[in-house]
C-alpha positions as semicolon CSV with decimal commas, in nm:
position;residue;x (nm);y (nm);z (nm)
1;M;-2,349;-0,731;-5,277
2;K;-2,309;-0,358;-5,223
3;R;-2,456;-0,395;-4,875
4;F;-2,210;-0,674;-4,802
5;F;-1,910;-0,460;-4,901
6;A;-2,049;-0,161;-4,711
7;A;-2,087;-0,371;-4,398
8;L;-1,739;-0,513;-4,449
9;L;-1,595;-0,162;-4,480
10;V;-1,762;-0,055;-4,155
11;C;-1,617;-0,358;-3,976
12;V;-1,268;-0,279;-4,105
13;M;-1,298;0,083;-3,991
14;V;-1,414;-0,021;-3,643
15;I;-1,130;-0,270;-3,608
16;S;-0,881;-0,004;-3,721
17;L;-1,011;0,246;-3,468
18;V;-0,990;-0,010;-3,187
19;A;-0,638;-0,103;-3,289
20;C;-0,528;0,262;-3,297
21;G;-0,685;0,325;-2,960
22;S;-0,500;0,035;-2,804
23;K;-0,168;0,197;-2,896
24;S;-0,242;0,533;-2,741
25;G;-0,113;0,650;-2,407
26;P;-0,318;0,648;-2,087
27;G;-0,613;0,877;-2,048
28;K;-0,770;1,018;-1,737
29;N;-0,827;0,778;-1,446
30;S;-0,632;0,502;-1,621
31;V;-0,298;0,362;-1,514
32;L;-0,106;0,237;-1,819
33;K;-0,256;0,076;-2,127
34;T;0,071;-0,057;-2,265
35;G;0,265;-0,161;-1,956
36;V;0,533;0,093;-2,051
37;L;0,598;0,393;-1,825
38;R;0,714;0,680;-2,045
39;V;0,912;0,917;-1,826
40;G;1,006;1,271;-1,928
41;M;1,324;1,432;-1,791
42;E;1,601;1,665;-1,907
43;C;1,880;1,409;-1,879
44;A;2,100;1,711;-1,803
45;Y;2,028;1,794;-1,440
46;A;2,272;1,610;-1,214
47;P;2,230;1,459;-0,963
48;Y;1,861;1,417;-1,049
49;N;1,923;1,299;-1,406
50;W;2,195;1,308;-1,668
51;T;2,309;1,164;-2,003
52;Q;2,588;0,906;-2,028
53;A;2,738;0,697;-2,308
54;D;2,657;0,349;-2,173
55;D;2,459;0,155;-1,915
56;S;2,721;0,180;-1,640
57;N;2,590;0,196;-1,282
58;G;2,243;0,102;-1,405
59;G;2,193;0,352;-1,686
60;V;1,876;0,318;-1,896
61;P;1,855;0,374;-2,275
62;I;1,709;0,707;-2,382
63;F;1,419;0,667;-2,625
64;N;1,524;0,721;-2,989
65;S;1,886;0,781;-2,887
66;S;2,212;0,588;-2,859
67;D;2,274;0,749;-2,519
68;Y;2,168;0,641;-2,172
69;A;2,023;0,823;-1,872
70;Y;2,095;0,782;-1,504
71;G;2,067;0,970;-1,176
72;Y;1,830;0,993;-0,881
73;D;1,522;1,029;-1,102
74;V;1,616;0,723;-1,308
75;M;1,676;0,523;-0,990
76;M;1,330;0,621;-0,867
77;A;1,169;0,544;-1,203
78;K;1,333;0,200;-1,207
79;K;1,200;0,122;-0,859
80;I;0,848;0,227;-0,959
81;C;0,859;0,011;-1,272
82;E;1,008;-0,290;-1,095
83;T;0,739;-0,273;-0,826
84;N;0,456;-0,254;-1,080
85;G;0,599;-0,485;-1,346
86;W;0,624;-0,203;-1,601
87;T;0,886;-0,139;-1,868
88;L;1,072;0,190;-1,827
89;E;1,110;0,425;-2,124
90;I;1,311;0,746;-2,073
91;H;1,228;1,045;-2,295
92;K;1,483;1,328;-2,307
93;L;1,297;1,661;-2,314
94;D;1,373;2,028;-2,258
95;W;1,277;2,147;-1,909
96;D;0,999;2,377;-2,032
97;S;0,844;2,109;-2,252
98;I;0,806;1,842;-1,983
99;P;0,475;1,972;-1,837
100;I;0,336;2,009;-2,189
101;A;0,440;1,652;-2,275
102;V;0,267;1,526;-1,960
103;Q;-0,050;1,723;-2,035
104;S;-0,067;1,599;-2,394
105;G;0,007;1,235;-2,312
106;E;0,337;1,230;-2,500
107;V;0,482;1,094;-2,175
108;D;0,303;0,943;-1,877
109;V;0,497;1,119;-1,603
110;G;0,761;1,380;-1,541
111;I;1,024;1,254;-1,297
112;C;1,261;1,545;-1,326
113;G;1,319;1,725;-0,995
114;Q;0,999;1,935;-1,017
115;S;0,873;2,107;-0,704
116;I;0,502;2,065;-0,632
117;T;0,376;2,422;-0,672
118;A;0,020;2,550;-0,690
119;K;0,092;2,696;-1,034
120;R;0,206;2,361;-1,174
121;M;-0,091;2,183;-1,015
122;E;-0,323;2,395;-1,229
123;T;-0,218;2,188;-1,531
124;V;-0,088;1,856;-1,394
125;D;-0,139;1,632;-1,092
126;F;0,142;1,526;-0,861
127;S;0,237;1,225;-0,656
128;D;0,343;1,259;-0,295
129;P;0,696;1,403;-0,261
130;Y;0,984;1,174;-0,356
131;Y;1,245;1,417;-0,221
132;Y;1,261;1,726;-0,001
133;A;1,513;1,981;-0,126
134;S;1,613;2,289;0,074
135;I;1,716;2,603;-0,117
136;V;2,081;2,712;-0,102
137;T;2,328;2,942;-0,278
138;L;2,649;2,873;-0,468
139;V;2,934;3,127;-0,484
140;K;3,302;3,121;-0,573
141;A;3,498;2,995;-0,270
142;D;3,753;3,275;-0,306
143;G;3,501;3,537;-0,412
144;K;3,358;3,851;-0,254
145;Y;3,047;3,677;-0,117
146;A;3,203;3,364;0,032
147;G;3,189;3,514;0,381
148;A;2,818;3,601;0,380
149;T;2,625;3,482;0,685
150;G;2,282;3,518;0,525
151;I;2,120;3,624;0,199
152;S;2,135;3,988;0,308
153;G;2,511;3,959;0,261
154;F;2,467;3,914;-0,114
155;G;2,376;4,278;-0,184
156;G;2,544;4,411;-0,499
157;A;2,590;4,067;-0,652
158;T;2,504;3,966;-1,007
159;C;2,302;3,646;-1,001
160;T;2,092;3,400;-1,197
161;S;1,935;3,055;-1,179
162;Q;1,745;2,812;-1,401
163;I;1,437;2,924;-1,591
164;N;1,090;2,845;-1,452
165;T;1,213;2,738;-1,108
166;V;1,134;2,859;-0,759
167;W;1,503;2,945;-0,736
168;Y;1,473;3,214;-1,002
169;D;1,108;3,317;-0,975
170;V;1,083;3,335;-0,595
171;C;1,417;3,315;-0,416
172;L;1,643;3,553;-0,609
173;Q;1,373;3,819;-0,587
174;Q;1,414;3,817;-0,207
175;I;1,776;3,935;-0,214
176;E;1,794;4,313;-0,192
177;A;2,006;4,526;-0,425
178;V;2,118;4,254;-0,665
179;N;2,147;4,245;-1,043
180;I;1,939;3,950;-1,164
181;I;2,030;3,857;-1,519
182;P;1,804;3,644;-1,745
183;A;1,738;3,289;-1,631
184;Q;1,944;3,006;-1,777
185;E;1,787;2,729;-1,984
186;T;1,947;2,444;-1,788
187;A;2,115;2,375;-1,455
188;P;2,453;2,313;-1,626
189;A;2,425;2,652;-1,802
190;M;2,355;2,814;-1,467
191;L;2,669;2,658;-1,318
192;V;2,881;2,758;-1,617
193;A;2,767;3,118;-1,569
194;L;2,896;3,106;-1,212
195;E;3,216;2,920;-1,292
196;S;3,301;3,158;-1,578
197;G;3,250;3,468;-1,364
198;A;2,945;3,590;-1,554
199;V;2,760;3,595;-1,220
200;D;2,863;3,607;-0,856
201;L;2,609;3,357;-0,729
202;V;2,335;3,117;-0,828
203;C;2,040;2,993;-0,628
204;T;1,958;2,621;-0,646
205;D;1,854;2,327;-0,431
206;Y;2,076;2,132;-0,195
207;P;2,130;1,817;-0,408
208;T;2,216;2,021;-0,718
209;A;2,460;2,227;-0,511
210;L;2,623;1,916;-0,364
211;A;2,670;1,779;-0,713
212;A;2,809;2,114;-0,830
213;I;3,081;2,141;-0,566
214;T;3,189;1,789;-0,660
215;A;3,224;1,892;-1,024
216;Y;3,361;2,240;-0,946
217;P;3,580;2,234;-0,630
218;D;3,630;2,611;-0,649
219;L;3,262;2,670;-0,564
220;K;3,123;2,710;-0,213
221;L;2,781;2,596;-0,090
222;M;2,606;2,855;0,130
223;D;2,324;2,699;0,333
224;F;2,131;2,930;0,567
225;T;1,852;2,682;0,643
226;G;1,706;2,735;0,989
227;T;1,812;3,100;1,012
228;E;1,606;3,416;0,978
229;D;1,834;3,551;0,705
230;N;1,735;3,290;0,450
231;Y;1,506;3,245;0,150
232;K;1,140;3,237;0,251
233;V;0,972;2,947;0,073
234;S;0,661;2,742;0,136
235;E;0,670;2,368;0,193
236;E;0,528;2,308;-0,156
237;E;0,829;2,482;-0,308
238;I;1,079;2,236;-0,159
239;N;0,872;1,919;-0,208
240;I;0,979;1,735;-0,524
241;G;0,707;1,527;-0,689
242;I;0,619;1,322;-0,996
243;S;0,385;1,499;-1,239
244;C;0,102;1,313;-1,417
245;M;-0,176;1,402;-1,659
246;K;-0,450;1,600;-1,484
247;G;-0,716;1,360;-1,356
248;N;-0,513;1,039;-1,388
249;T;-0,583;0,935;-1,029
250;G;-0,512;0,570;-1,104
251;L;-0,152;0,638;-1,197
252;V;-0,100;0,881;-0,908
253;S;-0,224;0,611;-0,670
254;K;0,021;0,356;-0,811
255;L;0,309;0,600;-0,771
256;N;0,211;0,683;-0,414
257;D;0,187;0,314;-0,325
258;V;0,557;0,281;-0,407
259;L;0,656;0,602;-0,228
260;K;0,473;0,492;0,089
261;T;0,719;0,203;0,122
262;M;1,014;0,445;0,136
263;T;1,148;0,676;0,407
264;N;1,339;1,004;0,400
265;E;1,648;0,801;0,485
266;D;1,591;0,590;0,173
267;Y;1,569;0,907;-0,037
268;E;1,893;1,043;0,109
269;E;2,079;0,717;0,048
270;M;1,962;0,714;-0,314
271;M;2,068;1,076;-0,359
272;K;2,413;1,006;-0,212
273;A;2,451;0,712;-0,449
274;A;2,357;0,931;-0,746
275;I;2,601;1,205;-0,649
276;A;2,879;0,948;-0,608
277;V;2,857;0,839;-0,972
278;Q;2,747;1,157;-1,148
279;P;2,954;1,278;-1,446
280;L;3,155;1,587;-1,355
281;S;3,046;1,769;-1,671
282;Q;2,678;1,768;-1,571
């Protein structure tokens, strides 16, 4: 009888372990075990992603929240899920925590306007680019630096950008004789610093700048792309990709299969659509 109960206990433990394992997220070289794509993003980075009160324009519920998310990243996530027959689940995370969440398996992917840098690829894998974003500058339209014809014209300015971005870590460092204040936690905080007069300029990417001048008409977008007097960045620093757990080649392949069906023109049309409906406060 004791042997019977011992054997029964072992069976119960094995079944429990199998059941627990079936609920876990994907591991390396797997695609998705649950059919749910858990996507990490800030939900505060228009036009890539933002938070809204309802499902207008195609908004998607944010996990464990009464709010919804929308924007370019959500549009891309929806297309990926529709193509693969997956259910989309948006997780609202701080910018700095997204790579950690991807590494740990808390989310399956980060679709959040991340550039594909060598440093990031040390800890996560990336899909092919799903957008190409040139680096630009925002200033006050009536300010001292509105007439600059290149980044060398920004000497003496006080500036900032978002934390852990190529904008702050690489680009601002290339402007001579500027006062670089601490990086801002979010893109909206960066724009508030400029709008309030705390800084004279911010460095960002083209879509973020386009969204900003829509929300803040008193700002001016300074784009020196194609000139010598511009930020020097590598191609990897302007390629925006989807981050996945290191080694999950199956999921990366599925993402790339969707991206291969799209063109740069498709990306631009999606971005224009996102900018057209973005909330002015984000």
